[in-house]
C-alpha positions in Angstrom: 40.6 -206.5 -96.6 42.1 -205.2 -93.4 40.7 -204.7 -89.9 41.0 -201.1 -88.9 40.4 -199.8 -85.3 39.2 -196.2 -84.9 39.0 -194.1 -81.8 36.8 -191.1 -82.1 35.0 -192.9 -84.9 31.7 -191.3 -84.1 33.1 -187.7 -84.5 33.0 -185.4 -87.5 36.0 -186.9 -89.3 35.5 -190.4 -87.9 32.0 -190.8 -89.5 33.3 -189.8 -93.0 36.4 -191.9 -92.5 34.4 -195.0 -91.4 32.3 -194.8 -94.6 35.3 -194.4 -96.8 37.1 -197.4 -95.2 34.1 -199.7 -95.6 33.5 -198.5 -99.2 37.1 -199.6 -99.8 36.4 -203.1 -98.4 38.0 -202.7 -95.0 36.4 -203.9 -91.7 36.2 -201.2 -89.1 36.1 -201.6 -85.3 35.0 -198.3 -83.6 36.4 -198.1 -80.0 33.9 -196.1 -77.9 32.4 -195.7 -74.5 29.0 -196.7 -75.8 29.3 -199.8 -78.1 26.4 -200.7 -80.3 25.4 -203.7 -82.4 27.5 -204.4 -85.5 26.3 -203.1 -88.9 27.8 -204.8 -91.9 31.6 -204.3 -91.8 31.3 -201.9 -88.8 31.5 -203.3 -85.3 31.9 -201.5 -81.9 34.2 -202.2 -79.0 34.4 -200.7 -75.5 37.2 -198.4 -74.4 37.5 -195.7 -71.8 41.0 -194.2 -71.4 40.1 -192.5 -68.1 39.1 -195.9 -66.6 42.1 -197.5 -68.3 39.7 -200.1 -69.9 39.6 -201.5 -73.4 38.2 -204.6 -75.2 41.5 -206.4 -75.6 40.0 -209.1 -77.8 38.9 -206.5 -80.3 42.3 -204.9 -80.2 44.0 -208.2 -81.0 42.2 -208.2 -84.4 43.3 -204.9 -85.7 45.9 -204.4 -88.5 46.1 -200.6 -87.8 44.7 -198.0 -85.5 43.4 -194.6 -86.6 43.4 -192.4 -83.5 41.0 -189.4 -83.6 39.7 -189.2 -80.0 39.8 -185.9 -78.1 37.4 -183.3 -76.6 36.3 -180.7 -79.1 38.5 -177.6 -78.9 35.7 -175.1 -79.9 32.8 -176.9 -78.2 32.8 -174.9 -75.0 34.4 -171.7 -73.4 37.9 -172.2 -72.3 37.7 -172.3 -68.5 40.6 -173.8 -66.6 38.7 -177.0 -66.2 37.8 -177.1 -70.0 41.5 -176.6 -70.9 42.4 -179.5 -68.7 39.8 -181.7 -70.4 41.1 -180.8 -73.8 44.7 -181.6 -72.8 44.0 -184.8 -70.9 41.6 -186.2 -73.4 44.5 -186.2 -75.8 47.4 -187.1 -73.7 45.8 -189.7 -71.4 43.9 -191.2 -74.4 46.9 -191.4 -76.6 49.2 -192.8 -73.9 46.6 -195.5 -73.0 45.9 -196.6 -76.5 49.6 -196.7 -77.3 50.3 -198.9 -74.3 47.5 -201.2 -75.1 48.5 -201.6 -78.7 52.0 -202.7 -77.6 50.5 -205.2 -75.2 47.5 -206.6 -77.0 47.7 -205.8 -80.8 50.3 -208.1 -82.3 49.1 -207.6 -85.9 49.0 -203.8 -85.7 51.4 -202.4 -88.2 50.4 -198.7 -88.3 49.3 -196.0 -85.9 47.9 -193.0 -87.6 46.9 -190.1 -85.3 45.3 -186.8 -85.6 47.0 -183.7 -84.3 46.3 -180.1 -85.2 47.8 -177.0 -86.8 47.3 -175.3 -83.4 50.8 -176.8 -82.9 52.3 -173.8 -84.7 50.6 -170.9 -83.1 50.1 -167.6 -85.0 52.0 -166.4 -88.1 55.1 -164.5 -87.1 55.7 -162.6 -90.4 57.8 -165.3 -91.9 57.1 -168.1 -94.3 54.2 -170.6 -94.0 54.6 -173.2 -91.3 56.1 -176.5 -92.2 56.4 -179.8 -90.3 59.9 -178.9 -89.1 58.8 -175.7 -87.3 58.9 -175.7 -83.5 55.7 -175.8 -81.5 54.1 -172.6 -80.1 54.4 -172.0 -76.4 50.7 -171.1 -76.1 48.0 -173.4 -74.9 47.2 -175.2 -78.2 50.9 -175.4 -79.1 51.8 -177.1 -75.9 48.7 -179.3 -76.0 49.5 -180.5 -79.5 53.2 -181.2 -78.6 52.2 -183.3 -75.6 49.5 -185.1 -77.7 52.0 -186.1 -80.3 54.7 -187.0 -77.8 52.2 -189.4 -76.0 52.5 -191.9 -78.9 56.3 -191.8 -79.0 56.5 -195.3 -77.3 55.2 -196.7 -80.7 58.1 -195.2 -82.6 60.3 -197.9 -84.1 57.7 -200.6 -83.2 55.4 -199.8 -86.1 54.7 -197.1 -88.7 53.6 -193.9 -86.9 52.0 -191.1 -88.9 50.7 -187.8 -87.4 48.4 -185.6 -89.3 48.2 -181.9 -88.2 44.7 -181.1 -89.3 43.6 -177.6 -90.3 40.1 -176.0 -90.1 37.8 -178.8 -91.4 35.1 -177.6 -93.7 32.0 -179.8 -93.5 28.2 -179.4 -93.5 27.9 -181.8 -90.6 29.7 -179.7 -88.0 32.7 -177.5 -87.2 33.5 -174.0 -88.4 31.9 -174.1 -91.9 28.5 -174.8 -90.7 28.7 -171.8 -88.3 30.1 -169.6 -91.1 27.3 -170.5 -93.5 24.4 -170.2 -91.1 24.2 -166.4 -90.9 24.7 -166.1 -94.7 21.3 -167.7 -95.1 19.8 -164.8 -93.1 21.6 -162.1 -95.1 24.7 -161.6 -93.0 28.3 -162.4 -93.7 30.3 -162.0 -90.5 33.9 -160.8 -90.8 35.6 -161.8 -87.5 37.8 -159.0 -86.3 37.9 -157.6 -89.9 38.5 -160.9 -91.5 42.1 -160.5 -92.6 43.4 -163.5 -90.6 44.6 -166.5 -92.7 42.6 -169.7 -92.4 44.4 -172.9 -93.2 41.5 -175.2 -94.1 40.8 -178.6 -95.5 37.6 -180.2 -96.9 36.2 -183.1 -94.9 36.5 -185.5 -97.8 40.2 -184.7 -98.3 41.1 -185.1 -94.6 39.3 -188.4 -94.4 41.0 -189.5 -97.7 44.4 -188.5 -96.2 43.9 -190.9 -93.3 43.1 -193.7 -95.8 46.1 -192.7 -97.9 48.4 -192.8 -94.9 47.0 -196.2 -94.0 47.4 -197.8 -97.4 50.7 -196.1 -98.4 53.3 -197.9 -96.4 56.0 -195.3 -97.4 54.3 -192.6 -95.3 55.8 -192.1 -91.9 56.2 -189.1 -89.6 54.3 -185.8 -89.5 52.3 -184.2 -92.3 50.2 -181.0 -92.4 46.6 -182.0 -93.3 45.6 -178.7 -95.0 44.6 -177.7 -98.5 47.3 -176.1 -100.7 45.6 -172.7 -100.8 45.0 -171.0 -97.4 42.6 -168.0 -97.6 41.6 -165.0 -95.4 38.5 -165.3 -93.4 37.1 -162.5 -95.5 37.6 -164.4 -98.7 36.1 -167.6 -97.1 33.0 -165.6 -96.3 32.7 -163.9 -99.7 33.1 -167.4 -101.3 30.2 -168.7 -99.2 28.2 -165.6 -100.2 28.9 -166.3 -103.9 27.7 -169.9 -103.8 24.8 -169.2 -101.5 23.4 -167.1 -104.4 21.5 -164.8 -102.1 22.0 -161.3 -100.8 24.1 -160.9 -97.7 25.7 -157.9 -96.0 29.3 -158.1 -94.8 29.2 -157.4 -91.0 32.5 -156.8 -89.2 32.5 -158.3 -85.7 35.0 -156.3 -83.6 37.7 -158.2 -81.8 36.5 -157.0 -78.4 33.1 -158.5 -79.0 34.6 -161.8 -79.8 36.7 -161.6 -76.7 33.6 -160.9 -74.6 31.8 -163.8 -76.2 34.5 -166.4 -76.4 37.1 -165.4 -73.8 40.6 -166.8 -74.3 39.4 -168.9 -77.3 38.9 -165.7 -79.3 42.7 -165.7 -79.8 42.3 -168.8 -82.0 39.4 -167.3 -84.0 41.4 -164.1 -84.7 44.9 -165.4 -85.3 46.4 -166.0 -88.7 48.0 -169.5 -89.3 49.4 -170.0 -92.7 50.4 -173.7 -93.0 52.2 -175.4 -95.9 50.9 -178.6 -97.5 53.8 -179.3 -99.7 55.1 -182.4 -97.8 51.9 -184.4 -98.3 51.6 -183.1 -101.9 55.1 -184.4 -102.6 54.0 -187.9 -101.7 51.4 -187.9 -104.5 48.3 -187.3 -102.4 45.5 -186.1 -104.7 43.4 -183.3 -103.3 39.8 -183.4 -104.5 39.3 -179.8 -103.3 42.5 -177.9 -103.5 40.9 -174.5 -103.7 38.3 -172.7 -101.5 36.0 -172.2 -104.5 35.8 -175.9 -105.3 35.4 -176.8 -101.6 32.6 -174.3 -100.9 30.8 -175.0 -104.2 30.5 -178.7 -103.3 29.5 -177.9 -99.7 26.9 -175.3 -100.7 25.3 -177.8 -103.1 
């Protein structure tokens, strides 16, 4: 049994990951601004990156840190203030936890952090993006680059793994829940026509990937956390329609409508991002849901 610290442990991926870790016999310490009483092998410790405060006694106990904390990219409209919050929640949070690990976590042997495929930007007509591609110069690309660079002080001090996560499919939140909701009312929205490529990953697979990176000491560096088979948004919606087993009408949502509704964030909804998963596959990671059919069938159940 190892003691694993998690930041962002109360979020979408963090909740699934915490259960998976405890099921495998690990003890989990969730670092949060609102600690609660311990439950079984799950305990809570205070941290607030903006206040530069953390429970150093709890940090001393960890064997590894899984870093998931950051403001939700799609939670609110992208005002100038919101973009600053998205960036700083990642850079300030990562810089602070990295500095505290170096000072107060002598047993910490691995730092495994989330990043995002927003690093790459939109498809440029070439081959699918791999981990060696350069970051995009747009907002998310520069944010992801700064986010990843914030943990560079740990390089060479411990194993450092970065997982660039795709669109997470889950019933508990995120894009899938929003896509499936209108289908229940007989509508299958096709965003801007639906031809854009979605590089997705099932919630169980991305949580398993964090555990795999934790337990496999050969893993180091950057990996794309996406399923092997990206799909168009149209195919995603039609797959949801199929497994919903009800009648729904495809409804194109014009790009200008999305731009009015979402502002700058509409760029992310409408862009194609075809991301390659070969590097993590080559390590032997077993996807439970490698195809969109298997993923949606399980989620619609």
